[in-house]
N, C-alpha and C positions, 0 to 999 in steps of 0.2 A: 821035767816040768816044761809045759808048752811055752813057746816064745810068741809074743805078740808084736805087731809092727811098730808099737810105740816105745819099745825098749831100745836102749842105745846099741849102736853097731860100730864096728871098727873098719876103717880102710887104711891099712898100713898104720902109720902113727896118728892118723886123723880119727878123732872120736866124734861120731854122729849122735845127736841127741835122740834120734829115732831111726827106724828102718824104712823111712819113706823118702823117696827122691822125687823132686819136681823135674820131669823130663823136659828136654829142650823143645821149644815151640817158637816158630817164626812169628813175629808180631809186627814187623815193618813199621816201626815208630820213629825212625831217625832219618830225617830228610837229608842231613849232612853226613850221616854215617858215624856221628860222634855221640856216645851215650850221654845222658843228661839227668837232671834231677827227677824227671818223670820216670825214667827207667829205674832209678834208684828206689823210688817209691813203689813201683810195681813189684820189684823183687823183694823189697823189705816186707810188703804186705803178705807175701807168700813164704816168708822165712820160718813158718812152722815146720817146714820140711827139714829133715836132718841134712840132706844134700840137695842143693840146687844146681842144675846144669843149665847154662844159659841157652838162649836161642842160638841158632847157627850164626857164627861170626866169621866174616870174610877174612881170609889170610892175605889177600892182595886185592888190587882193584880189578883184576881179571877173574876173580873167584866167584863173582856174584851172579845169581839168577833171579833175584827178587829186588825190586826197588826198596830203598829206605832201610836196608839192614845195616847194623853196626859192623865195624871192622876192628882189627887189632894189628894194623900195619903202619899207623902214624902215631906220632907223639901226642897229638890232640886226642886221638881215640884212647890211648893209654890213660891220659888224665881223666877223660870222661868215665872210663870204667872204674877208676878209683872211687868215684862217688857211689857206684853200685856195690863194690866189694865191701866198702866201709859200712854201708847201711845194712848189708846182710850179716856181716860179722857182729855188728852191734846187737843183733837179735840171736846170736849164738848158732848160726847155721854155717855150714861149709859150702863153698861155691866153686864150681869148675866152669871154665869157658869152653864151649864147644867150637872147635876149629873146623871151618867149612870151606870146601871148594866144590862147586856144583858141577864142574866139568861141562859136559855137552848139554845139560839141562839148563840152558841159558838162551838169551836172545841178544842180538847185536845192540839193542838199546840198553842192555845192562853192562856193556863193555866199553872201555875207554876208547873214544874216537870211532865207535860203531864197528869195531873189528869183530871177526868171528870168534865165538867161544872156542875152548879147546877140549880135547878128549883124548882117550887112548888111541882112537882112530877117527876117521872122518865120517863115520856112520851116524846119521842123524837120529835123534830121539823123536820120531815123527808124531807119536801120540802123546807126548809130554808137553806140558805148558810151563812157561816162565811167567813172571809178573813184570811187565815192562810197558813200552809204548808201541802202539801199532803204527802203520804207515801214515796215519792221520795225526799222530801225536797224542792219541787218546790212551790214557793209562788203563791197564787191565791185563787179563790173561792173554798171552800171545804164544803162538807155536814156537817151539824151540828151533833155533837157527842151525844150519848145517855147521858142524864144528871143523876146526883144523886139528889134525893129528899132532900131538906133541912129539917133537924130536927127542932122541935119547938125552941130549943135553938139556932140553926143556924140562924133561921129567926131573932131572937133578935139581933144576931151579925151583920147581914147585915143592920138592921135598925141603929145600932150604927155606922157602916161604913158610911152611908149616913150623919149622924150627924157630924161625925169627918171631912168628906170632906167639909161640909158646913162651919165649923169653919175655915178650911184651906183656903177656898175660900175668906172669909171675910178678913183673914190675908193677902191674896194675893192682896187685893184691889178691889175685886168684890163688886158691889152694891147689889148683891143678888144671889140666886141660883134658878135654875129651876129643879124640880124633873122630870126625864124622865119616865112618866107613860104611854108611847105611843108606837106605832110601833111594838108591839109584844114582847117587852122586859120584864124584870122580873116583874115589878109592874103590867103590863097589864096581864101577864101570871097568876098572882094570881086572877085577876078579872074574868077570863074565866073558867066556870065550866067544859069545855071539856079538859082543861089542868090541872086545879086545882081540884084534886080528894081527897084532904086531909080530914082527919077525926078529926083534932084538931081544935083549935079556929080560924085558918086561912082558913078553908074550909067549904063548905056547902052552907048556904044561902047568900044572898047579903051582909048582914052586916058582916059576917065572911070573905067572899072573899074580901071585901073592907078594912078589918082590917089592912092588911100589908101596904097599901098606907096611910091610915089615921094615923096609929102609926108612920110611917116614917115622915109624915108631922109634927106630934106632937113633935117628937124627934128633928127635924130640927128647928122647931119654938122655942122650948125650948133652943136650942143652939145659934141661931142667931136672933130670933125675927120674928114675922109673916110678917112684912113689907119687909123682905128680902127673902120671899119664894114664888115662883111661881110653878105651876104644869102644865105639858103638858099631854094632853089626846087625844086619837083618837077613839071616839065612832064610832061604826059600821065599824071599820077598819078590815083588814084581814091579815095584814103582820105578819110574824112569825108563819104561820100555825095556826092562831086563828080563828076557825069557829064562825059564828054567833050563838047566843043563844037567847032563848025567852025573857030573862030578861034584854036585853041590855038597853032599855030605862029606865026601873026602876032602874037599876044599876047606870046610869049616873045622874039620878035625885037625887038619894040618895047621890052620891058623891058631886054634885053641892051644895046641901043643907048643907052637912057636912062641905065642904070647906068654904062656906060663914060664918058658925059659927066660923070658925078658923081665919077669916079675913086675908086670904092669899093675897099676892100682886096682883096676877092675876091667871087666868086659860087660858092656851094656847091650843086652839083646832086646830086640823089639819084635813083637808079633804083629805083622802088618794087617792081620785080619780086621783090626779095628779101623784101618784106613781103607777098607774095601778091597784089599789085595789078598794074597794067599796067607793062610794060617800056617803056623809051624806044625809039622806033622806030629802025630801022637808019639810020645816018647822021645822026641828030639832033645828037649831041654834036659832030660835025665841022661841021655847019651852025652850031651855037651858037658854036663857036670863030670862025667867019668873021664873026659879028656882034659878038663881044666879045673884045678883045685882052688884057684883064687876067688876073689869076690865077684859074684855075678849079680847084676841088676837085670830085672825083667820088666819091660813096659809093654803096654798094648792090651786094653781090655781088662785091666786089673781092678779088683775090688778087695775089700778087707778080708773076706773069707778065702778067696783064691790065694791072696798074698801069704796069709798065715799058714795055709796048707803047704805051700811050696817051701816056705822058710823052715817050717818044722820038719819037713821031709829032708832038709839039707840040700835041696835042689837049687835054691837061690838064696841070696843074703839080704837083698834090698828090693823093695817093690817100687817101681816107677809109675807115677801118675802124670798124665799130660793134660789133655783138655779139661778135665774137672777142675784143675787149678786155675784156669782162666776165669771162670765165673764163680769160683768159690775160693777166695783168697785165704780163708780159714779152713781149708779142706782137712787138715790134720785134726782140728777140733771136731769137725763134723763127722769124720770117720770114727773118732774116739767115742763120741756120744751118740752115734747112730742118728744124727740129725739129718733131715732131708737135704739133698743137693739142689742148688739152683742150676737149671739147665743152661747150656751155653747158647749163644747166638752167633752162629758162624758168619753172619753178615758183618760182624764187628771184630772179627779176628785180625784183620789187617787194616792199615790206614794210619794216618798221622794224628788223628784226634785222640783225646783222652777218654771219650765215651767208649765203653767196652774194653777199656785198658785198666785204668786205676779207679774207676768209679763203681766196681762191683761191691755189693754190701756183704758184710759178714752175717752170720746167722743172728748174732746178738743185735746188730744194727737193724736188721729186718724186723726183729721182734719188737724193738723199741719203737720203730716207725708204726707198726701195727697198733701198739698201745696208744701212741699219740693220735692216730686216726680215729680209734674208738672213742677216746676222750673228747676229741673235737666233734 
C-alpha cells in the first residue's frame, strides 16, 4: 500500500505525526541572540510539520557569520529557547536545534572584538558573503574576511563547543540536535581538500578530513545520546566557495558508513540546486541509501509528488521543505488539500521586524479576508 507524506514516521523512539520536516532557515530576528516570544510564535505557527529543525544556531560567540542569529551557549539563550520548544510541543511536533559554526564564511564584524574568523586553513572564501557591517558601519552583505587557521588544540575546543551546545539544547527542551555539516560552513570546509590543506590529523586523506565531523558527532553523542543527534550534509554542493574534488563520492560513502555505525538519529541531505548551486547527480540518493540504512531526510526543491515517489521507493523517509514554510505557515494543510501556495518575498527573509516573519496568513485566513472584502 502506498505511503503518503501525511502518515506518521519514526525517528528512533520519536514518533512524528507526519513525514514532513520544516528545514532550517536563517531568519536573523534576534538582536541580542536570545530567542523570545516572537520566535515561539513563528515556530508554533509552522508546527503542522512532524519535525521542525530550527534555524542555524551559534555554538559560540565566534561561530557566527550573520547578525542577529540566536545561540545556544549562554543560560539566557537556553531560557529563551524553552519558550520555543514548549510552544512547538504543545502543537504535537518534534523539534531539533541545528548547531552551527560558519567557519571562514564570516566577517570581522560578526566576531567578538573584531577578530578574524576561523577555518581549517587561512584560505579566504573570496566569493562568499556574510551579513555584517561594512567599514562605514552600514549593515548588509559583506565579503568574508580572511580567516585564521585553527590550531589542533583549537579544533578540539570547537568540538567541545558543539557538545556543550547540545547539552544546552536538551536542557532547553529540544528533542535533539542537528549538526550543520552542509552549505560550505566549518564542518564541510574540513571535508574539502581545496580548503583543508592541513598537515595534522585533520587534513590529508578522506579519513583525516572527515575526522572533525566524526569526532564532533562522537562528542555530541557522548553528551546527549545517539538518538538525539542528526547530521546535515550537502554532497556535491558548491556554496561557500567549495570547489568539487575527485573524492566527493568516496568521501560521502565513508561518512554514510561511519554515521551508520554510530546509529545517529538521521542524515539530512540537501540538494543545493534550489539554491542556485550544483544538483545532486542522477542516482546519488539511491547510492547513498545503499550505504546508509537509517533515517534519511531530503530537502531542496521538494514537492508532494517527488516526496511520495522517493518515500515509496524506500530512498528517503522524510521530506524536507524550507522556503515554502516561510510564507505558508500552514504548508502541511496546503499540501494535503492541494491549496495554492503563497509565494515568498525574499526581501523579508532577514531583519528584526515581524513583517514577513509571523504575519503570513494561512489559506483559511486569506479566504476569510476575501469574503470580508466582497461583503464590504
